[in-house]
mmCIF file as Biopython writes it, N, C-alpha, C and O atoms, coordinates in Angstrom:
data_model
#
loop_
_atom_site.group_PDB
_atom_site.id
_atom_site.type_symbol
_atom_site.label_atom_id
_atom_site.label_alt_id
_atom_site.label_comp_id
_atom_site.label_asym_id
_atom_site.label_entity_id
_atom_site.label_seq_id
_atom_site.pdbx_PDB_ins_code
_atom_site.Cartn_x
_atom_site.Cartn_y
_atom_site.Cartn_z
_atom_site.occupancy
_atom_site.B_iso_or_equiv
_atom_site.auth_seq_id
_atom_site.auth_asym_id
_atom_site.pdbx_PDB_model_num
ATOM 1   N N  . UNK A ? 1  ? -337.624 108.558 60.020 1.0 0.0 1  A 1 
ATOM 2   C CA . UNK A ? 1  ? -338.430 108.236 58.872 1.0 0.0 1  A 1 
ATOM 3   C C  . UNK A ? 1  ? -338.836 106.777 58.987 1.0 0.0 1  A 1 
ATOM 4   O O  . UNK A ? 1  ? -338.072 105.944 59.475 1.0 0.0 1  A 1 
ATOM 5   N N  . UNK A ? 2  ? -340.027 106.481 58.542 1.0 0.0 2  A 1 
ATOM 6   C CA . UNK A ? 2  ? -340.540 105.108 58.597 1.0 0.0 2  A 1 
ATOM 7   C C  . UNK A ? 2  ? -340.486 104.505 57.194 1.0 0.0 2  A 1 
ATOM 8   O O  . UNK A ? 2  ? -341.001 105.081 56.236 1.0 0.0 2  A 1 
ATOM 9   N N  . UNK A ? 3  ? -339.853 103.332 57.093 1.0 0.0 3  A 1 
ATOM 10  C CA . UNK A ? 3  ? -339.728 102.623 55.820 1.0 0.0 3  A 1 
ATOM 11  C C  . UNK A ? 3  ? -340.243 101.212 56.028 1.0 0.0 3  A 1 
ATOM 12  O O  . UNK A ? 3  ? -339.769 100.495 56.909 1.0 0.0 3  A 1 
ATOM 13  N N  . UNK A ? 4  ? -341.208 100.818 55.223 1.0 0.0 4  A 1 
ATOM 14  C CA . UNK A ? 4  ? -341.797 99.479  55.308 1.0 0.0 4  A 1 
ATOM 15  C C  . UNK A ? 4  ? -342.236 99.155  56.733 1.0 0.0 4  A 1 
ATOM 16  O O  . UNK A ? 4  ? -342.097 98.022  57.194 1.0 0.0 4  A 1 
ATOM 17  N N  . UNK A ? 5  ? -342.768 100.167 57.426 1.0 0.0 5  A 1 
ATOM 18  C CA . UNK A ? 5  ? -343.273 99.968  58.771 1.0 0.0 5  A 1 
ATOM 19  C C  . UNK A ? 5  ? -342.230 99.993  59.868 1.0 0.0 5  A 1 
ATOM 20  O O  . UNK A ? 5  ? -342.571 99.848  61.041 1.0 0.0 5  A 1 
ATOM 21  N N  . UNK A ? 6  ? -340.954 100.175 59.513 1.0 0.0 6  A 1 
ATOM 22  C CA . UNK A ? 6  ? -339.895 100.206 60.517 1.0 0.0 6  A 1 
ATOM 23  C C  . UNK A ? 6  ? -339.255 101.583 60.555 1.0 0.0 6  A 1 
ATOM 24  O O  . UNK A ? 6  ? -339.124 102.248 59.527 1.0 0.0 6  A 1 
ATOM 25  N N  . UNK A ? 7  ? -338.857 102.007 61.752 1.0 0.0 7  A 1 
ATOM 26  C CA . UNK A ? 7  ? -338.242 103.308 61.918 1.0 0.0 7  A 1 
ATOM 27  C C  . UNK A ? 7  ? -336.792 103.260 61.449 1.0 0.0 7  A 1 
ATOM 28  O O  . UNK A ? 7  ? -336.027 102.385 61.854 1.0 0.0 7  A 1 
ATOM 29  N N  . UNK A ? 8  ? -336.427 104.200 60.601 1.0 0.0 8  A 1 
ATOM 30  C CA . UNK A ? 8  ? -335.066 104.310 60.091 1.0 0.0 8  A 1 
ATOM 31  C C  . UNK A ? 8  ? -334.515 105.642 60.582 1.0 0.0 8  A 1 
ATOM 32  O O  . UNK A ? 8  ? -335.086 106.694 60.296 1.0 0.0 8  A 1 
ATOM 33  N N  . UNK A ? 9  ? -333.413 105.601 61.316 1.0 0.0 9  A 1 
ATOM 34  C CA . UNK A ? 9  ? -332.806 106.810 61.864 1.0 0.0 9  A 1 
ATOM 35  C C  . UNK A ? 9  ? -331.580 107.156 61.037 1.0 0.0 9  A 1 
ATOM 36  O O  . UNK A ? 9  ? -330.705 106.316 60.829 1.0 0.0 9  A 1 
ATOM 37  N N  . UNK A ? 10 ? -331.518 108.397 60.566 1.0 0.0 10 A 1 
ATOM 38  C CA . UNK A ? 10 ? -330.375 108.865 59.795 1.0 0.0 10 A 1 
ATOM 39  C C  . UNK A ? 10 ? -329.569 109.837 60.657 1.0 0.0 10 A 1 
ATOM 40  O O  . UNK A ? 10 ? -330.121 110.779 61.225 1.0 0.0 10 A 1 
ATOM 41  N N  . UNK A ? 11 ? -328.259 109.601 60.748 1.0 0.0 11 A 1 
ATOM 42  C CA . UNK A ? 11 ? -327.371 110.488 61.492 1.0 0.0 11 A 1 
ATOM 43  C C  . UNK A ? 11 ? -326.170 110.793 60.612 1.0 0.0 11 A 1 
ATOM 44  O O  . UNK A ? 11 ? -325.257 109.974 60.508 1.0 0.0 11 A 1 
ATOM 45  N N  . UNK A ? 12 ? -326.157 111.959 59.979 1.0 0.0 12 A 1 
ATOM 46  C CA . UNK A ? 12 ? -325.048 112.295 59.069 1.0 0.0 12 A 1 
ATOM 47  C C  . UNK A ? 12 ? -323.784 112.706 59.830 1.0 0.0 12 A 1 
ATOM 48  O O  . UNK A ? 12 ? -323.464 113.891 59.917 1.0 0.0 12 A 1 
ATOM 49  N N  . UNK A ? 13 ? -323.074 111.729 60.376 1.0 0.0 13 A 1 
ATOM 50  C CA . UNK A ? 13 ? -321.826 112.017 61.071 1.0 0.0 13 A 1 
ATOM 51  C C  . UNK A ? 13 ? -320.753 112.424 60.056 1.0 0.0 13 A 1 
ATOM 52  O O  . UNK A ? 13 ? -320.924 112.235 58.852 1.0 0.0 13 A 1 
ATOM 53  N N  . UNK A ? 14 ? -319.666 112.974 60.545 1.0 0.0 14 A 1 
ATOM 54  C CA . UNK A ? 14 ? -318.565 113.359 59.668 1.0 0.0 14 A 1 
ATOM 55  C C  . UNK A ? 14 ? -318.052 112.146 58.900 1.0 0.0 14 A 1 
ATOM 56  O O  . UNK A ? 14 ? -317.818 112.222 57.694 1.0 0.0 14 A 1 
ATOM 57  N N  . UNK A ? 15 ? -317.880 111.032 59.600 1.0 0.0 15 A 1 
ATOM 58  C CA . UNK A ? 15 ? -317.386 109.808 58.958 1.0 0.0 15 A 1 
ATOM 59  C C  . UNK A ? 15 ? -318.361 109.328 57.877 1.0 0.0 15 A 1 
ATOM 60  O O  . UNK A ? 15 ? -317.936 108.878 56.813 1.0 0.0 15 A 1 
ATOM 61  N N  . UNK A ? 16 ? -319.662 109.422 58.150 1.0 0.0 16 A 1 
ATOM 62  C CA . UNK A ? 16 ? -320.663 109.002 57.163 1.0 0.0 16 A 1 
ATOM 63  C C  . UNK A ? 16 ? -320.607 109.891 55.931 1.0 0.0 16 A 1 
ATOM 64  O O  . UNK A ? 16 ? -320.709 109.398 54.808 1.0 0.0 16 A 1 
ATOM 65  N N  . UNK A ? 17 ? -320.444 111.195 56.127 1.0 0.0 17 A 1 
ATOM 66  C CA . UNK A ? 17 ? -320.383 112.115 54.989 1.0 0.0 17 A 1 
ATOM 67  C C  . UNK A ? 17 ? -319.105 111.916 54.175 1.0 0.0 17 A 1 
ATOM 68  O O  . UNK A ? 17 ? -319.126 112.042 52.950 1.0 0.0 17 A 1 
ATOM 69  N N  . UNK A ? 18 ? -318.005 111.610 54.838 1.0 0.0 18 A 1 
ATOM 70  C CA . UNK A ? 18 ? -316.755 111.324 54.118 1.0 0.0 18 A 1 
ATOM 71  C C  . UNK A ? 18 ? -316.923 110.073 53.272 1.0 0.0 18 A 1 
ATOM 72  O O  . UNK A ? 18 ? -316.509 110.051 52.113 1.0 0.0 18 A 1 
ATOM 73  N N  . UNK A ? 19 ? -317.524 109.030 53.834 1.0 0.0 19 A 1 
ATOM 74  C CA . UNK A ? 19 ? -317.744 107.791 53.080 1.0 0.0 19 A 1 
ATOM 75  C C  . UNK A ? 19 ? -318.677 108.031 51.894 1.0 0.0 19 A 1 
ATOM 76  O O  . UNK A ? 19 ? -318.451 107.504 50.805 1.0 0.0 19 A 1 
ATOM 77  N N  . UNK A ? 20 ? -319.720 108.824 52.107 1.0 0.0 20 A 1 
ATOM 78  C CA . UNK A ? 20 ? -320.645 109.133 51.015 1.0 0.0 20 A 1 
ATOM 79  C C  . UNK A ? 20 ? -319.940 109.920 49.920 1.0 0.0 20 A 1 
ATOM 80  O O  . UNK A ? 20 ? -320.159 109.678 48.733 1.0 0.0 20 A 1 
ATOM 81  N N  . UNK A ? 21 ? -319.092 110.863 50.323 1.0 0.0 21 A 1 
ATOM 82  C CA . UNK A ? 21 ? -318.376 111.669 49.337 1.0 0.0 21 A 1 
ATOM 83  C C  . UNK A ? 21 ? -317.403 110.809 48.527 1.0 0.0 21 A 1 
ATOM 84  O O  . UNK A ? 21 ? -317.218 111.042 47.333 1.0 0.0 21 A 1 
ATOM 85  N N  . UNK A ? 22 ? -316.791 109.829 49.161 1.0 0.0 22 A 1 
ATOM 86  C CA . UNK A ? 22 ? -315.883 108.938 48.439 1.0 0.0 22 A 1 
ATOM 87  C C  . UNK A ? 22 ? -316.629 108.146 47.369 1.0 0.0 22 A 1 
ATOM 88  O O  . UNK A ? 22 ? -316.075 107.850 46.310 1.0 0.0 22 A 1 
ATOM 89  N N  . UNK A ? 23 ? -317.870 107.809 47.644 1.0 0.0 23 A 1 
ATOM 90  C CA . UNK A ? 23 ? -318.659 107.029 46.687 1.0 0.0 23 A 1 
ATOM 91  C C  . UNK A ? 23 ? -319.349 107.918 45.642 1.0 0.0 23 A 1 
ATOM 92  O O  . UNK A ? 23 ? -319.414 107.562 44.465 1.0 0.0 23 A 1 
ATOM 93  N N  . UNK A ? 24 ? -319.859 109.067 46.077 1.0 0.0 24 A 1 
ATOM 94  C CA . UNK A ? 24 ? -320.705 109.893 45.218 1.0 0.0 24 A 1 
ATOM 95  C C  . UNK A ? 24 ? -320.012 111.096 44.592 1.0 0.0 24 A 1 
ATOM 96  O O  . UNK A ? 24 ? -320.561 111.735 43.695 1.0 0.0 24 A 1 
ATOM 97  N N  . UNK A ? 25 ? -318.815 111.402 45.061 1.0 0.0 25 A 1 
ATOM 98  C CA . UNK A ? 25 ? -318.152 112.623 44.599 1.0 0.0 25 A 1 
ATOM 99  C C  . UNK A ? 25 ? -318.448 113.755 45.563 1.0 0.0 25 A 1 
ATOM 100 O O  . UNK A ? 25 ? -319.083 113.543 46.596 1.0 0.0 25 A 1 
ATOM 101 N N  . UNK A ? 26 ? -317.992 114.958 45.236 1.0 0.0 26 A 1 
ATOM 102 C CA . UNK A ? 26 ? -318.146 116.098 46.152 1.0 0.0 26 A 1 
ATOM 103 C C  . UNK A ? 26 ? -319.602 116.332 46.569 1.0 0.0 26 A 1 
ATOM 104 O O  . UNK A ? 26 ? -320.503 116.361 45.730 1.0 0.0 26 A 1 
ATOM 105 N N  . UNK A ? 27 ? -319.812 116.499 47.874 1.0 0.0 27 A 1 
ATOM 106 C CA . UNK A ? 27 ? -321.163 116.679 48.381 1.0 0.0 27 A 1 
ATOM 107 C C  . UNK A ? 27 ? -321.769 118.005 47.934 1.0 0.0 27 A 1 
ATOM 108 O O  . UNK A ? 27 ? -322.986 118.101 47.774 1.0 0.0 27 A 1 
ATOM 109 N N  . UNK A ? 28 ? -320.939 119.029 47.731 1.0 0.0 28 A 1 
ATOM 110 C CA . UNK A ? 28 ? -321.473 120.302 47.250 1.0 0.0 28 A 1 
ATOM 111 C C  . UNK A ? 28 ? -322.081 120.140 45.863 1.0 0.0 28 A 1 
ATOM 112 O O  . UNK A ? 28 ? -323.104 120.755 45.563 1.0 0.0 28 A 1 
ATOM 113 N N  . UNK A ? 29 ? -321.470 119.327 45.021 1.0 0.0 29 A 1 
ATOM 114 C CA . UNK A ? 29 ? -322.029 119.049 43.692 1.0 0.0 29 A 1 
ATOM 115 C C  . UNK A ? 29 ? -323.337 118.270 43.827 1.0 0.0 29 A 1 
ATOM 116 O O  . UNK A ? 29 ? -324.271 118.484 43.055 1.0 0.0 29 A 1 
ATOM 117 N N  . UNK A ? 30 ? -323.403 117.373 44.799 1.0 0.0 30 A 1 
ATOM 118 C CA . UNK A ? 30 ? -324.619 116.610 45.061 1.0 0.0 30 A 1 
ATOM 119 C C  . UNK A ? 30 ? -325.756 117.545 45.478 1.0 0.0 30 A 1 
ATOM 120 O O  . UNK A ? 30 ? -326.886 117.413 45.008 1.0 0.0 30 A 1 
ATOM 121 N N  . UNK A ? 31 ? -325.442 118.484 46.360 1.0 0.0 31 A 1 
ATOM 122 C CA . UNK A ? 31 ? -326.443 119.455 46.811 1.0 0.0 31 A 1 
ATOM 123 C C  . UNK A ? 31 ? -326.899 120.332 45.647 1.0 0.0 31 A 1 
ATOM 124 O O  . UNK A ? 31 ? -328.083 120.647 45.525 1.0 0.0 31 A 1 
ATOM 125 N N  . UNK A ? 32 ? -325.966 120.717 44.805 1.0 0.0 32 A 1 
ATOM 126 C CA . UNK A ? 32 ? -326.309 121.550 43.656 1.0 0.0 32 A 1 
ATOM 127 C C  . UNK A ? 32 ? -327.244 120.790 42.698 1.0 0.0 32 A 1 
ATOM 128 O O  . UNK A ? 32 ? -328.224 121.350 42.209 1.0 0.0 32 A 1 
ATOM 129 N N  . UNK A ? 33 ? -326.934 119.520 42.437 1.0 0.0 33 A 1 
ATOM 130 C CA . UNK A ? 33 ? -327.812 118.712 41.579 1.0 0.0 33 A 1 
ATOM 131 C C  . UNK A ? 33 ? -329.195 118.560 42.208 1.0 0.0 33 A 1 
ATOM 132 O O  . UNK A ? 33 ? -330.207 118.586 41.507 1.0 0.0 33 A 1 
ATOM 133 N N  . UNK A ? 34 ? -329.234 118.403 43.532 1.0 0.0 34 A 1 
ATOM 134 C CA . UNK A ? 34 ? -330.523 118.282 44.219 1.0 0.0 34 A 1 
ATOM 135 C C  . UNK A ? 34 ? -331.332 119.571 44.064 1.0 0.0 34 A 1 
ATOM 136 O O  . UNK A ? 34 ? -332.539 119.525 43.823 1.0 0.0 34 A 1 
ATOM 137 N N  . UNK A ? 35 ? -330.672 120.709 44.201 1.0 0.0 35 A 1 
ATOM 138 C CA . UNK A ? 35 ? -331.355 122.000 44.062 1.0 0.0 35 A 1 
ATOM 139 C C  . UNK A ? 35 ? -331.892 122.200 42.657 1.0 0.0 35 A 1 
ATOM 140 O O  . UNK A ? 35 ? -332.903 122.876 42.467 1.0 0.0 35 A 1 
ATOM 141 N N  . UNK A ? 36 ? -331.228 121.621 41.680 1.0 0.0 36 A 1 
ATOM 142 C CA . UNK A ? 36 ? -331.644 121.741 40.283 1.0 0.0 36 A 1 
ATOM 143 C C  . UNK A ? 36 ? -332.651 120.660 39.878 1.0 0.0 36 A 1 
ATOM 144 O O  . UNK A ? 36 ? -333.118 120.626 38.740 1.0 0.0 36 A 1 
ATOM 145 N N  . UNK A ? 37 ? -332.976 119.776 40.831 1.0 0.0 37 A 1 
ATOM 146 C CA . UNK A ? 37 ? -333.911 118.695 40.533 1.0 0.0 37 A 1 
ATOM 147 C C  . UNK A ? 37 ? -333.287 117.567 39.738 1.0 0.0 37 A 1 
ATOM 148 O O  . UNK A ? 37 ? -333.994 116.811 39.072 1.0 0.0 37 A 1 
ATOM 149 N N  . UNK A ? 38 ? -331.965 117.444 39.801 1.0 0.0 38 A 1 
ATOM 150 C CA . UNK A ? 38 ? -331.250 116.440 39.009 1.0 0.0 38 A 1 
ATOM 151 C C  . UNK A ? 38 ? -330.653 115.313 39.843 1.0 0.0 38 A 1 
ATOM 152 O O  . UNK A ? 38 ? -329.879 114.502 39.335 1.0 0.0 38 A 1 
ATOM 153 N N  . UNK A ? 39 ? -331.011 115.263 41.114 1.0 0.0 39 A 1 
ATOM 154 C CA . UNK A ? 39 ? -330.492 114.217 41.990 1.0 0.0 39 A 1 
ATOM 155 C C  . UNK A ? 39 ? -331.122 112.881 41.596 1.0 0.0 39 A 1 
ATOM 156 O O  . UNK A ? 39 ? -332.342 112.768 41.485 1.0 0.0 39 A 1 
ATOM 157 N N  . UNK A ? 40 ? -330.284 111.887 41.390 1.0 0.0 40 A 1 
ATOM 158 C CA . UNK A ? 40 ? -330.785 110.560 41.015 1.0 0.0 40 A 1 
ATOM 159 C C  . UNK A ? 40 ? -331.171 109.775 42.268 1.0 0.0 40 A 1 
ATOM 160 O O  . UNK A ? 40 ? -330.598 109.974 43.339 1.0 0.0 40 A 1 
ATOM 161 N N  . UNK A ? 41 ? -332.135 108.897 42.122 1.0 0.0 41 A 1 
ATOM 162 C CA . UNK A ? 41 ? -332.580 108.062 43.229 1.0 0.0 41 A 1 
ATOM 163 C C  . UNK A ? 41 ? -331.415 107.242 43.782 1.0 0.0 41 A 1 
ATOM 164 O O  . UNK A ? 41 ? -331.299 107.065 44.995 1.0 0.0 41 A 1 
ATOM 165 N N  . UNK A ? 42 ? -330.570 106.753 42.911 1.0 0.0 42 A 1 
ATOM 166 C CA . UNK A ? 42 ? -329.388 105.972 43.315 1.0 0.0 42 A 1 
ATOM 167 C C  . UNK A ? 42 ? -328.499 106.780 44.263 1.0 0.0 42 A 1 
ATOM 168 O O  . UNK A ? 42 ? -327.977 106.234 45.235 1.0 0.0 42 A 1 
ATOM 169 N N  . UNK A ? 43 ? -328.325 108.062 43.990 1.0 0.0 43 A 1 
ATOM 170 C CA . UNK A ? 43 ? -327.493 108.915 44.840 1.0 0.0 43 A 1 
ATOM 171 C C  . UNK A ? 43 ? -328.151 109.134 46.202 1.0 0.0 43 A 1 
ATOM 172 O O  . UNK A ? 43 ? -327.481 109.105 47.234 1.0 0.0 43 A 1 
ATOM 173 N N  . UNK A ? 44 ? -329.448 109.350 46.197 1.0 0.0 44 A 1 
ATOM 174 C CA . UNK A ? 44 ? -330.182 109.562 47.438 1.0 0.0 44 A 1 
ATOM 175 C C  . UNK A ? 44 ? -330.116 108.326 48.323 1.0 0.0 44 A 1 
ATOM 176 O O  . UNK A ? 44 ? -329.877 108.430 49.526 1.0 0.0 44 A 1 
ATOM 177 N N  . UNK A ? 45 ? -330.327 107.162 47.733 1.0 0.0 45 A 1 
ATOM 178 C CA . UNK A ? 45 ? -330.273 105.905 48.491 1.0 0.0 45 A 1 
ATOM 179 C C  . UNK A ? 45 ? -328.875 105.698 49.072 1.0 0.0 45 A 1 
ATOM 180 O O  . UNK A ? 45 ? -328.739 105.277 50.221 1.0 0.0 45 A 1 
ATOM 181 N N  . UNK A ? 46 ? -327.848 105.985 48.297 1.0 0.0 46 A 1 
ATOM 182 C CA . UNK A ? 46 ? -326.484 105.836 48.771 1.0 0.0 46 A 1 
ATOM 183 C C  . UNK A ? 46 ? -326.201 106.764 49.943 1.0 0.0 46 A 1 
ATOM 184 O O  . UNK A ? 46 ? -325.592 106.355 50.932 1.0 0.0 46 A 1 
ATOM 185 N N  . UNK A ? 47 ? -326.643 108.018 49.832 1.0 0.0 47 A 1 
ATOM 186 C CA . UNK A ? 47 ? -326.445 108.975 50.925 1.0 0.0 47 A 1 
ATOM 187 C C  . UNK A ? 47 ? -327.167 108.507 52.179 1.0 0.0 47 A 1 
ATOM 188 O O  . UNK A ? 47 ? -326.601 108.560 53.271 1.0 0.0 47 A 1 
ATOM 189 N N  . UNK A ? 48 ? -328.412 108.049 52.044 1.0 0.0 48 A 1 
ATOM 190 C CA . UNK A ? 48 ? -329.149 107.518 53.191 1.0 0.0 48 A 1 
ATOM 191 C C  . UNK A ? 48 ? -328.442 106.307 53.785 1.0 0.0 48 A 1 
ATOM 192 O O  . UNK A ? 48 ? -328.379 106.164 55.006 1.0 0.0 48 A 1 
ATOM 193 N N  . UNK A ? 49 ? -327.907 105.434 52.929 1.0 0.0 49 A 1 
ATOM 194 C CA . UNK A ? 49 ? -327.224 104.222 53.404 1.0 0.0 49 A 1 
ATOM 195 C C  . UNK A ? 49 ? -326.036 104.585 54.294 1.0 0.0 49 A 1 
ATOM 196 O O  . UNK A ? 49 ? -325.831 103.984 55.349 1.0 0.0 49 A 1 
ATOM 197 N N  . UNK A ? 50 ? -325.267 105.561 53.861 1.0 0.0 50 A 1 
ATOM 198 C CA . UNK A ? 50 ? -324.091 105.960 54.640 1.0 0.0 50 A 1 
ATOM 199 C C  . UNK A ? 50 ? -324.477 106.647 55.945 1.0 0.0 50 A 1 
ATOM 200 O O  . UNK A ? 50 ? -323.725 106.584 56.918 1.0 0.0 50 A 1 
ATOM 201 N N  . UNK A ? 51 ? -325.624 107.296 55.981 1.0 0.0 51 A 1 
ATOM 202 C CA . UNK A ? 51 ? -326.036 108.066 57.164 1.0 0.0 51 A 1 
ATOM 203 C C  . UNK A ? 51 ? -326.946 107.294 58.095 1.0 0.0 51 A 1 
ATOM 204 O O  . UNK A ? 51 ? -327.387 107.838 59.107 1.0 0.0 51 A 1 
ATOM 205 N N  . UNK A ? 52 ? -327.243 106.031 57.780 1.0 0.0 52 A 1 
ATOM 206 C CA . UNK A ? 52 ? -328.144 105.260 58.642 1.0 0.0 52 A 1 
ATOM 207 C C  . UNK A ? 52 ? -327.497 105.033 59.998 1.0 0.0 52 A 1 
ATOM 208 O O  . UNK A ? 52 ? -326.273 104.969 60.114 1.0 0.0 52 A 1 
ATOM 209 N N  . UNK A ? 53 ? -328.314 104.915 60.998 1.0 0.0 53 A 1 
ATOM 210 C CA . UNK A ? 53 ? -327.839 104.682 62.355 1.0 0.0 53 A 1 
ATOM 211 C C  . UNK A ? 53 ? -328.513 103.433 62.880 1.0 0.0 53 A 1 
ATOM 212 O O  . UNK A ? 53 ? -329.739 103.346 62.947 1.0 0.0 53 A 1 
ATOM 213 N N  . UNK A ? 54 ? -327.701 102.481 63.244 1.0 0.0 54 A 1 
ATOM 214 C CA . UNK A ? 54 ? -328.242 101.221 63.741 1.0 0.0 54 A 1 
ATOM 215 C C  . UNK A ? 54 ? -328.543 101.359 65.230 1.0 0.0 54 A 1 
ATOM 216 O O  . UNK A ? 54 ? -327.680 101.120 66.075 1.0 0.0 54 A 1 
ATOM 217 N N  . UNK A ? 55 ? -329.763 101.744 65.534 1.0 0.0 55 A 1 
ATOM 218 C CA . UNK A ? 55 ? -330.162 101.871 66.929 1.0 0.0 55 A 1 
ATOM 219 C C  . UNK A ? 55 ? -330.439 100.486 67.501 1.0 0.0 55 A 1 
ATOM 220 O O  . UNK A ? 55 ? -330.975 99.621  66.808 1.0 0.0 55 A 1 
ATOM 221 N N  . UNK A ? 56 ? -330.077 100.275 68.757 1.0 0.0 56 A 1 
ATOM 222 C CA . UNK A ? 56 ? -330.365 98.970  69.360 1.0 0.0 56 A 1 
ATOM 223 C C  . UNK A ? 56 ? -331.871 98.755  69.481 1.0 0.0 56 A 1 
ATOM 224 O O  . UNK A ? 56 ? -332.613 99.662  69.857 1.0 0.0 56 A 1 
ATOM 225 N N  . UNK A ? 57 ? -332.297 97.568  69.165 1.0 0.0 57 A 1 
ATOM 226 C CA . UNK A ? 57 ? -333.731 97.250  69.255 1.0 0.0 57 A 1 
ATOM 227 C C  . UNK A ? 57 ? -334.082 96.885  70.680 1.0 0.0 57 A 1 
ATOM 228 O O  . UNK A ? 57 ? -333.294 96.243  71.375 1.0 0.0 57 A 1 
ATOM 229 N N  . UNK A ? 58 ? -335.272 97.296  71.123 1.0 0.0 58 A 1 
ATOM 230 C CA . UNK A ? 58 ? -335.696 96.961  72.507 1.0 0.0 58 A 1 
ATOM 231 C C  . UNK A ? 58 ? -335.977 95.479  72.653 1.0 0.0 58 A 1 
ATOM 232 O O  . UNK A ? 58 ? -336.341 95.023  73.737 1.0 0.0 58 A 1 
#
């Protein structure tokens, strides 16, 4: 995904999902809220933050 002209790579590793769950609560509840259209922007940003992948720059 491209954000502000820069490529952002998301890799939801097991460790990233565990960290996100510790901050956001159970991920199944998060998915359920998303399906119901109740996912907050704050939750989405947090999930993306935990799943970001710092690729080496050329």
